[in-house]
C-alpha positions as CSV (number, residue, x, y, z in Angstrom):
1,M,-8.5,-21.0,6.5
2,P,-8.0,-19.5,10.1
3,P,-11.5,-20.1,12.0
4,Q,-13.7,-17.4,11.2
5,K,-14.5,-15.0,13.1
6,N,-17.0,-12.5,13.5
7,Q,-17.8,-12.7,10.1
8,T,-21.4,-11.9,7.7
9,P,-20.1,-14.2,4.5
10,T,-22.1,-11.4,1.9
11,N,-22.6,-11.3,-1.7
12,S,-22.5,-9.2,-5.1
13,P,-22.2,-9.0,-8.8
14,R,-19.2,-7.2,-10.9
15,L,-19.0,-6.6,-14.9
16,F,-16.1,-8.2,-15.9
17,F,-12.9,-5.9,-17.6
18,H,-9.8,-7.3,-19.8
19,S,-6.6,-6.3,-17.8
20,A,-3.8,-4.5,-20.4
21,I,-0.3,-3.3,-20.1
22,L,1.6,-0.8,-22.1
23,E,5.2,-0.7,-22.9
24,I,6.8,2.1,-22.7
25,N,10.2,3.7,-23.1
26,G,11.0,-0.3,-22.2
27,K,8.6,-0.6,-19.5
28,K,5.9,-2.2,-19.0
29,K,3.2,0.0,-17.6
30,F,-0.1,-2.3,-16.4
31,L,-3.1,0.0,-17.8
32,F,-5.5,1.6,-15.8
33,R,-9.6,0.6,-15.5
34,S,-10.5,3.7,-17.2
35,A,-9.3,3.1,-20.4
36,V,-9.8,-0.5,-20.3
37,Y,-13.4,-0.5,-19.0
38,Q,-15.0,0.9,-21.6
39,F,-12.8,-0.3,-24.3
40,K,-13.7,-3.9,-24.2
41,N,-12.9,-4.1,-27.8
42,F,-9.1,-3.9,-27.9
43,D,-6.3,-6.1,-26.1
44,I,-3.1,-4.3,-25.7
45,S,0.1,-6.6,-24.7
46,A,3.8,-5.4,-24.0
47,N,4.7,-5.5,-27.4
48,K,1.1,-5.8,-29.9
49,I,-2.2,-3.5,-29.6
50,E,-4.6,-5.8,-31.3
51,K,-7.9,-4.0,-32.7
52,R,-11.0,-6.1,-33.2
53,T,-13.7,-4.3,-34.3
54,M,-13.9,-0.7,-33.5
55,G,-12.3,1.8,-35.6
56,N,-9.3,4.0,-35.4
57,H,-10.9,7.0,-33.6
58,F,-11.6,4.7,-30.8
59,F,-8.3,3.0,-31.1
60,K,-6.7,6.8,-30.5
61,T,-9.3,7.7,-27.7
62,L,-8.3,4.4,-25.9
63,L,-4.7,5.4,-26.5
64,F,-5.1,8.9,-24.7
65,F,-7.3,8.0,-21.9
66,A,-4.8,4.6,-20.8
67,L,-1.5,7.8,-21.2
68,F,-4.1,10.0,-18.8
69,A,-4.7,7.7,-16.2
70,L,-0.8,7.0,-16.0
71,L,-0.3,9.8,-15.4
72,A,-3.1,10.1,-12.9
73,G,-2.2,9.7,-9.4
74,C,-3.9,8.3,-6.7
75,A,-6.5,9.5,-7.8
76,G,-7.2,8.5,-11.0
77,V,-4.6,5.2,-10.7
78,D,-7.9,2.2,-10.0
79,K,-11.2,3.3,-11.1
80,P,-14.6,1.4,-9.5
81,R,-15.1,-2.2,-11.4
82,G,-18.6,-1.0,-10.9
83,G,-19.4,-4.5,-8.2
84,D,-17.5,-7.6,-7.5
85,T,-16.5,-10.9,-9.2
86,P,-19.8,-13.4,-8.7
87,N,-19.0,-15.8,-6.4
88,V,-16.5,-14.0,-4.1
89,R,-17.2,-14.6,-0.9
90,K,-17.4,-11.4,1.7
91,S,-17.0,-12.0,5.3
92,V,-16.3,-9.2,8.1
93,V,-13.0,-8.6,10.5
94,N,-13.7,-6.0,13.2
95,G,-15.2,-4.0,10.9
96,L,-13.2,-4.4,8.1
97,T,-14.8,-5.6,5.0
98,V,-13.0,-9.2,3.0
99,S,-13.6,-10.0,0.1
100,H,-11.8,-13.8,-0.6
101,D,-11.2,-13.4,-4.6
102,Y,-8.9,-16.1,-4.6
103,L,-6.8,-16.5,-8.7
104,D,-7.4,-18.0,-11.3
105,D,-6.9,-21.5,-11.2
106,N,-4.5,-22.0,-14.0
107,Q,-1.2,-23.5,-14.8
108,Y,0.7,-19.9,-14.3
109,N,-0.7,-19.3,-12.0
110,R,-0.2,-22.8,-10.0
111,R,3.1,-22.6,-11.4
112,H,4.3,-18.7,-10.3
113,A,1.8,-17.6,-7.8
114,M,-0.1,-21.1,-5.2
115,P,3.2,-23.9,-6.2
116,A,2.2,-26.0,-3.4
117,P,1.1,-25.9,0.3
118,L,1.6,-23.9,3.4
119,S,1.4,-26.5,6.0
120,Q,2.1,-24.4,8.9
121,V,1.6,-20.3,10.1
122,K,4.7,-19.6,11.5
123,T,4.7,-15.6,11.1
124,I,2.9,-13.1,9.4
125,T,4.4,-10.2,7.2
126,I,4.2,-7.0,6.2
127,H,4.7,-5.3,2.9
128,N,4.0,-2.2,1.4
129,T,2.5,-2.6,-2.1
130,A,5.0,0.1,-3.7
131,G,2.4,1.8,-5.6
132,Y,-0.6,3.1,-6.3
133,L,-3.7,0.6,-7.1
134,S,-5.8,-0.5,-4.6
135,A,-6.4,-3.8,-3.0
136,K,-9.1,-5.2,-6.0
137,G,-6.1,-3.9,-8.2
138,E,-3.4,-5.5,-7.5
139,R,-5.4,-8.8,-7.3
140,D,-6.1,-8.8,-10.8
141,R,-2.2,-6.6,-11.6
142,I,-0.9,-10.5,-10.3
143,N,-3.7,-12.4,-12.2
144,S,-2.4,-10.1,-15.1
145,K,1.4,-11.8,-14.5
146,R,2.8,-13.3,-17.3
147,D,6.3,-12.7,-17.6
148,N,7.3,-16.1,-15.3
149,I,8.9,-13.8,-12.0
150,S,7.4,-16.1,-9.7
151,V,5.0,-13.3,-7.4
152,S,1.7,-14.0,-5.1
153,F,0.5,-12.6,-1.6
154,H,-2.2,-13.8,0.7
155,Y,-3.6,-10.3,1.0
156,A,-3.7,-7.3,-0.1
157,V,-5.6,-4.2,1.7
158,D,-6.8,-0.9,0.6
159,E,-8.3,2.1,2.5
160,N,-11.5,0.2,2.0
161,E,-11.2,-3.4,2.1
162,A,-8.8,-6.4,2.4
163,V,-8.8,-9.3,-0.8
164,Q,-7.8,-11.9,0.2
165,L,-6.0,-13.7,-3.5
166,I,-4.3,-17.5,-2.3
167,P,-6.5,-19.7,-0.5
168,L,-4.8,-20.1,3.8
169,N,-3.4,-23.2,3.5
170,I,-1.2,-22.7,0.1
171,H,2.0,-20.9,0.7
172,A,3.2,-17.9,-1.6
173,W,6.2,-16.0,-3.4
174,H,6.7,-13.3,-1.5
175,A,9.4,-12.8,0.9
176,G,12.3,-12.5,-1.3
177,D,14.2,-16.1,1.0
178,G,13.6,-19.1,-2.1
179,A,12.2,-22.5,-3.1
180,K,12.7,-23.2,1.3
181,G,12.6,-20.6,3.4
182,E,11.3,-19.5,6.0
183,G,9.3,-16.1,5.2
184,N,8.4,-17.9,1.7
185,L,7.3,-21.5,2.9
186,Y,5.6,-20.1,6.8
187,S,4.1,-17.0,6.7
188,I,0.8,-15.3,5.8
189,S,1.9,-12.1,3.3
190,V,-0.2,-9.3,3.8
191,E,0.3,-6.2,1.4
192,I,0.0,-2.9,2.6
193,C,-1.3,-0.5,-0.5
194,R,-1.4,2.8,-1.9
195,S,2.1,3.1,0.0
196,L,3.0,5.9,-3.0
197,C,-0.7,8.0,-1.9
198,K,1.0,11.1,-0.7
199,G,0.3,14.7,-0.7
200,D,-3.6,15.1,-0.7
201,D,-4.4,11.2,-1.9
202,A,-1.9,10.8,2.0
203,D,-5.1,9.6,3.8
204,L,-5.3,6.4,1.9
205,Y,-2.3,4.7,2.9
206,A,-2.7,6.2,6.8
207,R,-6.6,4.4,6.4
208,S,-4.8,1.2,4.3
209,E,-2.5,0.9,7.1
210,A,-5.2,1.0,9.4
211,N,-6.9,-1.7,7.8
212,A,-3.6,-3.9,8.1
213,V,-3.2,-4.1,12.0
214,I,-7.4,-4.5,11.8
215,L,-6.0,-7.3,9.6
216,A,-2.4,-8.8,11.1
217,A,-4.4,-9.0,14.7
218,W,-6.7,-10.6,13.5
219,L,-4.6,-13.8,12.0
220,L,-2.2,-13.5,14.7
221,N,-4.6,-14.1,16.7
222,A,-6.7,-17.1,14.4
223,Y,-3.8,-18.6,14.4
224,N,-2.4,-18.2,18.0
225,L,0.5,-16.3,17.5
226,P,2.6,-13.3,19.3
227,V,2.9,-10.3,18.2
228,S,7.0,-11.5,18.3
229,A,5.3,-13.8,15.2
230,M,4.8,-10.5,12.8
231,K,7.9,-9.8,10.2
232,K,8.7,-7.4,8.0
233,H,9.7,-8.2,4.4
234,Q,13.1,-7.1,5.6
235,D,13.3,-9.6,7.6
236,W,13.3,-12.4,5.3
237,S,15.4,-10.9,2.4
238,G,16.6,-7.5,3.9
239,K,14.5,-5.7,1.2
240,Y,13.7,-2.3,2.5
241,C,9.8,-3.1,2.7
242,P,8.1,-2.6,3.8
243,H,9.6,1.0,3.1
244,R,6.6,3.6,4.0
245,I,7.1,2.0,7.2
246,L,10.8,1.8,8.0
247,K,11.0,5.8,6.5
248,E,8.8,6.6,8.6
249,N,10.2,4.8,11.4
250,R,7.8,3.1,12.6
251,W,8.1,-0.3,12.9
252,D,7.4,-0.8,16.8
253,S,4.6,1.6,17.5
254,F,2.7,-0.5,13.8
255,K,3.1,-3.4,16.0
256,K,2.2,-1.3,19.0
257,R,-1.5,-1.0,17.2
258,V,-1.1,-4.2,16.6
259,A,-0.9,-5.8,19.7
260,A,-3.3,-3.1,20.8
261,E,-5.8,-4.3,18.8
262,M,-5.5,-8.1,19.7
263,K,-6.5,-6.5,23.5
264,K,-9.5,-6.7,21.6
265,Y,-10.2,-10.0,21.7
266,N,-8.3,-11.3,25.0
267,A,-11.2,-9.1,26.2
268,R,-14.1,-11.2,24.9
């Protein structure tokens, strides 16, 4: 964990909920919280729907709300949990709240999300999620994955907060450059959320990116790295990511914003 600068830990309770997946036209889709939040007595998996105790009327209602959430766009894609996980530590970095909400310590996550120590931090890698979910939604999506595909990242950041999924002494599977790649082994990953939010919801992404600037600057400063040590996902594997920043031709301006944020540390 890098030095904790200007951070004030706080705690708050959370209601638990079930993650759920629905298969539509052969593709797995994550159901959103609004569906599972109210109907906890159902488990929906990729190939079956198991009804535990509730009647057919509620079963139909569940599917209705699930499909409604699936099509609702940015505004309806990620409802609040009603609080946060008990014992999740929070800190504040230059006004940005960081929730240290680590993935569950289980056999699947140890193999596919938290594989081995991160022995040295050489770079910070920026991604776009190419989705609509909040930072907590992205954390829960990774935590509930069981497709045997190794994907993970250290931080997800949205318009309200950053969520840390993995301790910074463990490497993540985020760069696409393999088990011996510099990106996976020596880089801290930051996923900027809401990157498909446009139109009336475009502000959600703009605010998420602004918070990513704060987080990236703090990480670079904490590890005594220059802004040139901030990389794109594209730099490691060629993937068109962070797609929103690249499509809008703003990588250089993003770096300048991070450099300006870093100057605040030098002024102290």
